[in-house]
C-alpha positions as CSV (number, residue, x, y, z in Angstrom):
1,M,-25.5,34.8,-15.6
2,L,-23.6,38.1,-15.3
3,Q,-22.4,36.8,-11.8
4,K,-21.1,33.6,-13.3
5,I,-19.2,35.5,-16.0
6,R,-17.6,37.8,-13.5
7,F,-16.7,34.8,-11.3
8,T,-15.1,32.7,-14.0
9,A,-13.4,35.8,-15.5
10,I,-11.5,36.3,-12.2
11,V,-11.2,32.7,-10.8
12,K,-10.1,30.9,-13.9
13,P,-6.9,32.9,-14.4
14,L,-6.3,32.5,-10.6
15,V,-6.5,28.7,-10.8
16,V,-4.1,28.4,-13.7
17,G,-1.8,30.9,-12.0
18,I,-1.7,28.8,-8.9
19,I,-1.1,25.6,-10.7
20,L,2.0,27.3,-12.3
21,I,3.2,28.6,-8.9
22,I,3.0,25.0,-7.5
23,A,5.1,23.9,-10.5
24,V,7.6,26.7,-10.1
25,S,7.9,26.4,-6.3
26,G,8.2,22.6,-6.5
27,V,11.2,22.8,-8.8
28,Y,12.8,25.8,-6.9
29,I,12.6,24.1,-3.5
30,S,13.9,20.9,-5.1
31,R,11.0,18.9,-4.0
32,G,12.2,16.0,-6.2
33,L,14.7,15.2,-3.3
34,Y,11.9,14.2,-1.0
35,A,11.6,10.5,0.0
36,D,12.6,8.2,-2.9
37,G,13.6,11.2,-5.1
38,S,17.1,11.5,-3.8
39,F,17.5,7.8,-4.1
40,F,16.5,7.8,-7.7
41,L,18.8,10.8,-8.5
42,F,21.6,9.0,-6.6
43,N,21.3,6.1,-9.1
44,I,21.0,8.4,-12.1
45,L,24.2,10.2,-11.2
46,S,26.1,7.0,-10.3
47,G,25.3,5.4,-13.6
48,Q,25.4,8.7,-15.5
49,G,22.3,7.7,-17.4
50,Y,18.7,6.5,-17.1
51,W,17.8,4.3,-14.1
52,N,15.0,2.0,-15.2
53,F,13.4,0.9,-12.0
54,D,10.4,-0.8,-13.4
55,H,10.2,-1.9,-17.0
56,A,6.4,-1.7,-17.0
57,R,6.7,2.0,-16.4
58,S,9.8,2.6,-18.4
59,F,8.4,5.2,-20.9
60,A,7.2,7.4,-17.9
61,Q,10.7,7.0,-16.3
62,I,12.5,8.1,-19.5
63,A,10.3,11.2,-19.8
64,T,10.9,12.3,-16.3
65,Q,14.6,11.6,-16.1
66,T,15.5,13.0,-19.6
67,P,16.1,16.7,-18.4
68,V,18.9,15.6,-15.8
69,V,20.3,12.8,-18.2
70,L,20.6,15.2,-21.1
71,A,22.5,17.7,-18.7
72,I,24.8,14.9,-17.5
73,K,25.6,13.9,-21.1
74,S,26.3,17.5,-21.9
75,G,29.0,17.7,-19.3
76,E,27.1,19.4,-16.4
77,V,28.7,18.6,-13.0
78,N,27.1,21.2,-10.8
79,V,24.9,19.1,-8.4
80,N,22.6,22.0,-7.7
81,H,21.8,22.4,-11.3
82,L,21.1,18.7,-11.6
83,V,18.9,18.6,-8.6
84,Y,16.7,21.5,-10.2
85,L,16.5,19.5,-13.4
86,H,15.6,16.4,-11.6
87,S,12.8,18.2,-9.8
88,F,11.6,19.7,-13.1
89,G,11.4,16.3,-14.5
90,L,9.4,14.8,-11.7
91,I,7.3,17.9,-10.8
92,G,7.5,20.4,-13.7
93,I,6.6,18.1,-16.5
94,P,3.4,16.6,-15.0
95,I,2.1,19.9,-13.6
96,L,2.7,21.7,-17.0
97,A,0.6,18.9,-18.6
98,W,-2.2,19.8,-16.2
99,F,-1.6,23.5,-16.7
100,F,-2.1,23.2,-20.5
101,S,-5.0,20.9,-20.1
102,C,-6.8,23.7,-18.0
103,L,-5.6,26.4,-20.4
104,I,-6.9,24.7,-23.5
105,H,-10.4,24.8,-22.0
106,I,-10.2,28.0,-20.0
107,K,-13.0,29.6,-22.1
108,S,-15.3,26.6,-21.5
109,D,-17.0,24.8,-18.7
110,L,-14.7,21.9,-19.1
111,F,-12.1,23.9,-17.3
112,W,-13.7,22.9,-14.0
113,F,-13.6,19.3,-14.9
114,F,-9.8,19.6,-15.4
115,S,-9.2,21.7,-12.3
116,T,-11.0,19.2,-10.2
117,A,-9.3,16.2,-11.8
118,F,-6.0,18.0,-11.0
119,S,-7.1,18.5,-7.4
120,I,-8.2,14.9,-6.8
121,T,-5.3,13.2,-8.5
122,Y,-2.0,15.4,-8.2
123,L,-2.9,17.4,-5.2
124,T,-4.3,14.4,-3.2
125,S,-1.4,12.1,-3.9
126,G,0.7,13.6,-1.2
127,F,4.2,15.1,-1.2
128,F,5.6,12.1,-3.0
129,S,7.0,13.3,-6.3
130,I,8.7,10.0,-7.3
131,G,5.8,8.0,-9.0
132,E,4.9,7.4,-12.5
133,Y,1.2,7.9,-11.6
134,N,1.8,11.7,-11.5
135,L,2.8,11.7,-15.0
136,A,0.3,9.1,-16.3
137,Y,-2.7,11.0,-14.8
138,A,-1.4,14.3,-16.1
139,L,-0.9,13.0,-19.6
140,T,-4.2,11.3,-19.6
141,A,-5.8,14.6,-18.8
142,Y,-3.7,16.3,-21.5
143,C,-4.8,13.8,-24.2
144,L,-8.4,14.2,-23.1
145,A,-8.1,18.1,-23.3
146,I,-6.9,17.9,-26.8
147,L,-9.6,15.3,-27.9
148,L,-12.3,17.4,-26.4
149,T,-11.3,20.8,-27.9
150,D,-13.7,22.2,-30.5
151,K,-10.8,23.6,-32.4
152,K,-9.0,22.0,-35.3
153,L,-5.9,20.2,-34.0
154,N,-2.8,22.2,-35.2
155,F,0.6,20.6,-35.4
156,F,1.4,21.3,-31.7
157,Y,-1.8,19.6,-30.6
158,L,-1.1,16.6,-32.8
159,L,2.5,16.3,-31.6
160,G,1.4,16.5,-28.0
161,L,-1.4,13.9,-28.5
162,V,0.9,11.4,-30.1
163,L,3.9,11.8,-27.9
164,S,1.7,11.8,-24.7
165,S,-0.1,8.6,-25.9
166,L,3.3,6.9,-26.7
167,I,4.6,7.7,-23.0
168,L,1.3,6.2,-21.6
169,V,1.9,2.9,-23.3
170,K,4.4,2.0,-20.4
171,S,3.5,4.4,-17.6
172,Y,1.3,3.1,-14.8
173,E,-1.1,0.2,-13.9
174,S,-4.1,2.6,-13.8
175,M,-4.0,2.8,-17.5
176,V,-5.8,-0.6,-17.5
177,F,-8.9,1.4,-16.9
178,L,-8.0,4.9,-18.1
179,G,-6.8,3.6,-21.5
180,P,-10.1,2.2,-22.7
181,L,-11.8,5.6,-21.8
182,L,-9.2,7.5,-23.8
183,F,-9.8,5.1,-26.7
184,L,-13.6,5.9,-26.5
185,F,-13.1,9.6,-26.7
186,A,-10.5,9.2,-29.5
187,L,-13.1,7.3,-31.4
188,R,-15.7,10.1,-30.8
189,R,-13.2,12.6,-32.0
190,Y,-12.5,10.6,-35.2
191,Q,-16.1,10.2,-35.9
192,A,-16.5,13.9,-35.7
193,T,-13.8,14.6,-38.2
194,V,-14.2,11.5,-40.5
195,S,-16.3,13.4,-43.1
196,N,-13.9,16.3,-43.3
197,L,-11.4,15.7,-46.2
198,N,-9.0,18.4,-44.9
199,R,-8.1,16.8,-41.7
200,T,-6.1,13.8,-42.9
201,N,-3.2,14.4,-40.5
202,E,-5.6,14.7,-37.5
203,K,-7.3,11.4,-38.5
204,I,-4.0,9.5,-38.8
205,V,-2.8,10.8,-35.4
206,I,-6.1,10.2,-33.6
207,L,-6.1,6.6,-35.0
208,T,-2.5,6.1,-34.0
209,S,-3.3,7.4,-30.5
210,S,-6.3,5.2,-30.2
211,F,-4.1,2.1,-30.9
212,L,-1.6,3.4,-28.2
213,F,-4.3,3.8,-25.7
214,L,-5.4,0.2,-26.0
215,L,-1.8,-0.9,-26.0
216,S,-1.2,1.0,-22.7
217,S,-4.2,-0.8,-21.2
218,S,-2.7,-4.1,-22.3
219,F,0.8,-3.4,-20.8
220,A,-0.9,-2.2,-17.6
221,A,-2.9,-5.4,-17.3
222,L,0.2,-7.5,-17.8
223,S,1.9,-5.5,-15.0
224,I,-1.0,-6.1,-12.6
225,V,-1.0,-9.9,-13.4
226,Y,2.8,-10.1,-13.1
227,P,3.7,-7.4,-10.6
228,R,7.2,-6.3,-10.0
229,D,6.5,-6.1,-6.2
230,P,3.5,-8.0,-5.0
231,S,3.7,-6.2,-1.6
232,N,3.3,-2.8,-3.4
233,L,0.2,-4.1,-5.4
234,A,-1.2,-5.3,-1.9
235,A,-0.6,-1.9,-0.4
236,A,-2.3,-0.2,-3.5
237,S,-5.3,-2.4,-3.0
238,N,-5.6,-1.6,0.9
239,F,-8.9,0.4,0.6
240,S,-10.0,-0.5,4.2
241,S,-7.6,2.0,5.6
242,L,-9.5,4.8,3.7
243,T,-12.2,4.6,6.5
244,T,-9.7,6.3,8.9
245,S,-8.4,8.9,6.6
246,S,-10.1,12.3,7.2
247,H,-8.4,13.5,4.0
248,F,-10.2,10.9,2.0
249,I,-13.5,11.5,3.7
250,F,-13.2,15.2,2.9
251,T,-12.4,14.4,-0.7
252,F,-15.4,12.1,-1.1
253,I,-17.8,14.5,0.4
254,F,-16.7,17.3,-1.7
255,L,-16.6,15.3,-4.9
256,L,-20.1,14.1,-4.2
257,I,-21.3,17.8,-3.8
258,Y,-19.5,18.7,-7.0
259,L,-21.2,16.0,-8.9
260,L,-24.7,16.5,-7.6
261,I,-25.1,20.2,-6.7
262,D,-26.4,21.4,-10.1
263,W,-29.2,18.8,-10.0
264,L,-30.5,19.9,-6.6
265,D,-33.3,22.3,-5.7
266,K,-32.1,25.9,-5.6
267,K,-32.6,26.2,-1.7
268,I,-30.6,22.9,-1.1
269,R,-27.9,24.1,-3.5
270,T,-27.5,27.3,-1.5
271,I,-27.3,25.4,1.8
272,A,-24.9,22.9,0.3
273,L,-22.7,25.7,-0.9
274,I,-22.6,27.4,2.5
275,C,-21.8,24.1,4.1
276,A,-19.0,23.2,1.6
277,T,-17.5,26.7,2.0
278,L,-17.3,26.2,5.8
279,I,-15.9,22.7,5.5
280,S,-13.3,23.9,3.1
281,L,-12.1,26.7,5.5
282,I,-11.9,24.1,8.4
283,Y,-10.0,21.7,6.2
284,I,-7.4,24.3,5.0
285,Q,-6.8,25.5,8.6
286,N,-6.3,21.8,9.9
287,A,-4.7,20.1,6.9
288,G,-1.5,18.5,7.8
289,L,0.6,16.0,5.8
290,W,-1.8,14.8,3.1
291,N,-1.3,11.1,3.7
292,P,1.3,9.2,5.6
293,P,4.0,7.2,3.7
294,S,2.2,4.0,4.6
295,M,-0.9,5.0,2.5
296,H,1.0,6.3,-0.7
297,Y,0.3,3.3,-2.8
298,M,-3.3,3.2,-1.9
299,F,-3.8,6.9,-2.5
300,R,-2.4,6.5,-6.0
301,T,-5.0,3.9,-6.8
302,I,-8.0,5.6,-5.3
303,S,-7.1,8.9,-7.0
304,G,-6.9,7.1,-10.4
305,L,-10.2,5.4,-9.7
306,V,-11.8,8.8,-8.9
307,F,-10.4,10.2,-12.0
308,F,-11.8,7.3,-14.0
309,L,-15.2,7.9,-12.5
310,L,-15.1,11.7,-13.6
311,I,-14.1,10.8,-17.1
312,L,-16.7,8.1,-17.3
313,I,-19.4,10.5,-16.2
314,L,-18.1,12.9,-18.7
315,Y,-18.2,10.3,-21.5
316,L,-21.7,9.4,-20.6
317,Q,-22.8,13.1,-20.8
318,T,-21.4,13.3,-24.3
319,V,-23.3,10.2,-25.4
320,F,-26.7,10.8,-23.9
321,H,-27.1,14.5,-23.6
322,R,-26.0,15.8,-27.0
323,N,-26.5,14.8,-30.7
324,S,-23.7,12.6,-31.9
325,N,-23.1,14.8,-34.9
326,T,-22.4,17.8,-32.8
327,A,-18.7,19.0,-32.7
328,V,-16.7,17.2,-30.1
329,G,-15.8,20.3,-28.1
330,E,-19.6,21.1,-27.8
331,C,-20.9,17.6,-27.2
332,S,-18.6,17.3,-24.2
333,R,-20.5,20.0,-22.2
334,W,-22.5,19.2,-19.3
335,P,-26.2,19.7,-19.6
336,K,-26.7,22.2,-16.8
337,S,-25.2,25.4,-15.7
338,F,-21.9,25.3,-13.9
339,Q,-22.8,28.2,-11.7
340,Y,-22.8,26.2,-8.5
341,S,-20.5,23.2,-9.3
342,S,-17.8,25.8,-10.5
343,V,-17.8,27.3,-7.1
344,I,-17.5,23.8,-5.6
345,A,-14.7,23.0,-8.1
346,F,-12.9,26.1,-6.9
347,L,-13.2,25.3,-3.2
348,I,-11.9,21.8,-3.9
349,F,-8.9,23.4,-5.6
350,L,-8.2,25.9,-2.9
351,S,-8.7,23.2,-0.2
352,F,-5.8,21.2,-1.6
353,S,-3.6,23.8,-3.3
354,I,-3.1,26.0,-0.3
355,P,-1.8,23.2,1.9
356,S,0.4,22.2,-0.8
357,I,2.1,25.5,-1.1
358,V,2.4,25.7,2.7
359,H,4.0,22.3,2.6
360,D,6.4,23.4,0.0
361,Y,7.3,26.4,2.2
362,K,8.0,24.0,5.1
363,F,10.2,21.7,2.9
364,F,12.2,24.7,1.7
365,F,13.4,25.2,5.3
366,W,13.9,21.5,6.0
367,I,16.1,20.9,3.1
368,K,18.0,24.1,3.8
369,E,18.7,23.0,7.4
370,Y,19.5,19.5,6.2
371,R,22.0,20.8,3.7
372,V,23.9,22.8,6.5
373,V,24.1,19.8,8.8
374,A,24.9,17.2,6.1
375,T,27.7,19.3,4.6
376,S,29.3,20.1,8.0
377,L,29.7,16.5,9.2
378,P,33.3,15.0,8.9
379,A,31.9,11.5,9.3
380,W,28.7,9.6,8.9
381,V,26.3,10.2,11.8
382,P,22.7,8.9,12.2
383,I,20.1,11.7,11.7
384,D,18.4,11.1,15.0
385,E,21.6,12.2,16.7
386,T,21.7,15.7,15.3
387,K,19.8,18.8,16.0
388,L,17.6,18.0,13.0
389,Y,15.9,15.5,15.3
390,S,16.1,17.3,18.6
391,D,15.5,20.9,17.5
392,R,13.2,20.5,14.4
393,K,11.1,17.5,15.4
394,E,8.1,18.9,13.5
395,L,9.9,19.1,10.2
396,Y,11.6,15.8,11.0
397,D,8.3,14.0,11.4
398,L,7.2,15.4,8.1
399,F,10.2,15.1,5.9
400,A,12.7,12.6,7.3
401,W,12.1,9.7,4.9
402,S,14.6,7.2,6.2
403,W,15.4,5.7,2.7
404,S,16.6,9.0,1.4
405,N,18.8,10.2,4.2
406,P,22.2,8.9,3.0
407,S,21.4,9.3,-0.7
408,L,20.4,12.9,0.0
409,S,23.6,13.6,2.1
410,L,25.7,12.3,-0.9
411,I,24.0,14.5,-3.4
412,L,24.4,17.6,-1.3
413,R,28.1,16.9,-0.7
414,G,29.0,15.6,-4.0
415,D,31.4,13.0,-2.3
416,E,31.3,10.1,0.2
417,S,33.4,11.7,3.0
418,G,30.4,12.0,5.4
419,G,26.9,13.0,5.9
420,L,23.6,11.8,7.6
421,L,22.8,8.2,7.8
422,N,19.4,6.5,8.5
423,S,18.0,6.6,12.1
424,R,19.6,3.9,14.3
425,L,16.1,2.5,14.7
426,Y,15.6,2.0,10.9
427,K,15.9,-1.7,9.9
428,G,14.1,-1.6,6.6
429,W,14.8,-1.6,3.0
430,Q,18.1,0.1,1.7
431,P,19.8,0.6,5.1
432,F,22.9,2.0,3.3
433,D,26.5,1.1,4.2
434,P,29.0,4.0,3.7
435,E,31.7,1.4,3.0
436,Q,30.0,0.6,-0.3
437,L,30.8,4.2,-1.5
438,Q,34.5,3.9,-2.0
439,D,34.5,3.7,-5.7
440,N,31.3,5.5,-6.3
441,P,31.4,7.8,-9.3
442,L,29.2,10.4,-7.6
443,Q,32.3,12.1,-6.5
444,S,32.8,13.3,-10.0
445,F,29.9,15.8,-9.5
446,H,30.4,18.7,-7.1
447,E,28.4,21.3,-5.3
448,T,28.8,24.9,-6.3
449,K,27.4,27.6,-3.8
450,Q,24.1,28.9,-5.0
């Protein structure tokens, strides 16, 4: 028991610290510019307001775009500042929701549930910051963390719960199965407080959030039945490609060990722990790009389903292993010690967070070199005809998302005088014609040296 206390006392602050580092580094290196990110920012700057790309996810888009839109409306024209705010909306807000979810339960065993959920959703979804799923999963965890705390919900908890549940109404299709689970947890929280006459505000907010959780599930179902882009829905359902993904196989094995290790014989637990540590070290050493662009949609779905599984197991634990009259924060504890599973949860977190930070580090150099090339070109040049392709092939293969190249060049320059075009071989969506930029209002924004 003493060893467990020492382990958690050291490791829990380390985990929340690393989560915060991932958030800060993601904003600082402007990871929001990766892939579709620069294309989204290009449209926000061009229209000087919100860019509603998908009505079924509009609330999540408003939440992530608000920092940069407020800055534009206040008269900010420095592109560097707007890029940081754009990255804060896409990366900072979701990760902070995860950060506070873990922080709320840092003194309980539920901490490991939330750190594992963060690992298998946010850290396994790849480097792709554009995606309402990031915010949807983060706010789901945040709502769950509030509902499971054994403390009385103060003003800030209540405000966070109702705002988060409102944003989730139109956030992402995975709410079709996450929404009902949140509803069930909200009902259990309400039952635990119904006899307390001093918690009227808490009861009102919980009932309101319960309704919004069901509403989010309804909107998600409609979005699935009437998808904006059927091809994206098909890509999100392409589970067969998982069989060739070493990343997914690793995630599946580790998650299985995490769920079962506390129920195994002591000798088997020790062997499983040693094997898990070795596998984790091997994975960290060899982890490359988490998943290729062609698998992004599928990984978003599978991470949501795994998150659903974790929440469902947690809910069943609250129902069958504790008295229903017990305080919600207590009835949500697992029935056995977390001594072994907490170590596995920590290994899962390290296995995904270390490659994440390393990837951020590489992206920092890529965007720095991209900036130098893009701002030095007097005319538009295909990216595969520059030294970014010839001399930096490794970074090119990792980060040269073809859709973003022209948009990213414009954002770095602040005008349409020149920059990097898509590869000459690229024939896909949004090929981008520089002649369309003659009257583009993006030139009203400018770059100031950092």
